[in-house]
C-alpha positions as CSV (number, residue, x, y, z in Angstrom):
1,I,-56.2,-85.3,-60.1
2,V,-52.6,-86.1,-61.0
3,P,-50.1,-85.5,-58.2
4,T,-47.0,-83.5,-59.0
5,Q,-43.5,-84.8,-58.7
6,G,-43.0,-82.8,-55.5
7,E,-46.2,-84.3,-53.9
8,L,-45.1,-87.8,-54.8
9,K,-41.7,-87.2,-53.3
10,F,-43.4,-85.8,-50.1
11,H,-45.7,-88.8,-49.8
12,Y,-42.7,-91.2,-50.3
13,T,-40.8,-89.4,-47.6
14,V,-43.7,-89.6,-45.1
15,H,-44.4,-93.3,-45.9
16,T,-40.7,-94.1,-45.5
17,S,-40.7,-92.4,-42.1
18,L,-43.6,-94.5,-41.0
19,D,-41.4,-97.6,-41.7
20,V,-38.8,-96.0,-39.4
21,V,-41.5,-95.5,-36.7
22,E,-42.4,-99.2,-37.0
23,E,-38.8,-100.2,-36.7
24,K,-38.4,-98.1,-33.5
25,I,-41.6,-99.4,-32.0
26,S,-40.7,-103.0,-32.6
27,G,-37.2,-102.5,-31.3
28,V,-38.6,-101.7,-27.8
29,G,-39.0,-104.7,-25.6
30,K,-42.4,-105.7,-24.2
31,A,-41.2,-105.0,-20.6
32,L,-40.1,-101.5,-21.6
33,A,-43.2,-100.6,-23.6
34,D,-44.8,-98.8,-20.7
35,Q,-41.7,-96.7,-20.0
36,R,-40.8,-95.8,-23.6
37,E,-40.6,-92.3,-24.8
38,L,-43.5,-91.3,-26.9
39,Y,-41.4,-88.8,-28.9
40,L,-39.2,-90.6,-31.4
41,G,-37.2,-87.7,-32.5
42,L,-35.8,-87.1,-36.0
43,L,-36.8,-90.1,-38.1
44,Y,-35.8,-89.4,-41.6
45,P,-33.7,-86.4,-42.7
46,T,-33.6,-85.7,-46.4
47,E,-32.2,-82.9,-48.5
48,D,-35.6,-81.1,-48.5
49,Y,-37.3,-82.2,-45.2
50,K,-36.7,-83.3,-41.7
51,V,-39.3,-85.8,-40.5
52,Y,-40.0,-86.2,-36.8
53,G,-42.1,-88.9,-35.2
54,Y,-44.3,-89.5,-32.2
55,V,-46.4,-92.6,-31.3
56,T,-49.0,-92.8,-28.6
57,N,-49.5,-95.7,-26.1
58,S,-52.4,-96.8,-28.3
59,K,-50.1,-96.9,-31.4
60,V,-51.4,-93.8,-33.1
61,K,-48.6,-92.3,-35.1
62,F,-48.0,-88.6,-35.6
63,V,-45.5,-87.3,-38.1
64,I,-44.3,-83.7,-38.4
65,V,-42.4,-82.7,-41.6
66,V,-40.3,-79.5,-41.4
67,D,-38.4,-77.9,-44.2
68,S,-34.7,-78.7,-43.9
69,S,-33.9,-75.0,-44.3
70,N,-35.8,-74.2,-41.1
71,T,-33.1,-74.1,-38.4
72,S,-35.1,-72.0,-35.9
73,L,-37.1,-75.0,-34.6
74,R,-35.3,-76.9,-31.8
75,D,-35.9,-80.5,-30.7
76,N,-37.8,-79.4,-27.5
77,E,-40.1,-77.2,-29.6
78,I,-40.9,-80.2,-31.9
79,R,-41.6,-82.3,-28.8
80,S,-43.9,-79.6,-27.5
81,M,-45.8,-79.5,-30.8
82,F,-46.3,-83.3,-30.6
83,R,-47.6,-83.0,-27.0
84,K,-50.1,-80.3,-28.1
85,L,-51.2,-82.4,-31.1
86,H,-51.6,-85.5,-28.9
87,N,-53.6,-83.6,-26.3
88,S,-55.9,-82.1,-29.0
89,F,-56.3,-85.5,-30.7
90,T,-57.2,-87.0,-27.3
91,D,-59.8,-84.4,-26.8
92,V,-61.4,-85.2,-30.2
93,M,-61.3,-89.0,-29.5
94,C,-63.0,-88.4,-26.1
95,N,-65.9,-86.5,-27.7
96,P,-68.9,-88.7,-27.3
97,F,-70.2,-87.4,-30.7
98,Y,-67.1,-88.5,-32.6
99,N,-67.2,-91.9,-34.3
100,P,-63.8,-93.5,-34.5
101,G,-62.6,-93.8,-38.1
102,D,-64.6,-90.7,-39.3
103,P,-62.6,-87.7,-40.5
104,I,-61.8,-85.2,-37.7
105,Q,-64.1,-82.2,-38.1
106,S,-63.1,-80.2,-35.0
107,K,-62.5,-76.4,-35.2
108,A,-60.4,-76.6,-32.0
109,F,-58.2,-79.4,-33.5
110,D,-57.9,-77.5,-36.8
111,S,-56.9,-74.3,-35.0
112,I,-54.1,-76.1,-33.1
113,V,-52.8,-77.7,-36.3
114,S,-52.9,-74.4,-38.1
115,T,-51.1,-72.7,-35.4
116,M,-48.4,-75.4,-35.4
117,M,-48.1,-75.1,-39.2
118,V,-47.5,-71.3,-38.9
119,Q,-44.9,-71.9,-36.2
120,A,-43.1,-74.5,-38.3
121,C,-42.9,-72.2,-41.3
């Protein structure tokens, strides 16, 4: 399968935002690591997208990409979406039948992600 130009641009944007996440994480001192905010805010605004970041205490990174034309989503709503995503991810990881590293195959997780995608559109 050959990716389209738009898909490549999207992947580039997401990977670039992960570099920004790494910069923000490494900028936090060791003493402040326990007190740092998990929500990283707007990472990488482009002409087409706004990329927001969140990192857990165990260094799992979440990225939400929103269309730049979507002005209805406020910062606190994005933060709430990350909290829901983090809680759902934690539920999956705590499932004794889940093997770390396997693809997530949880209907509850899929439902939460789908709801967030509808909200973000």
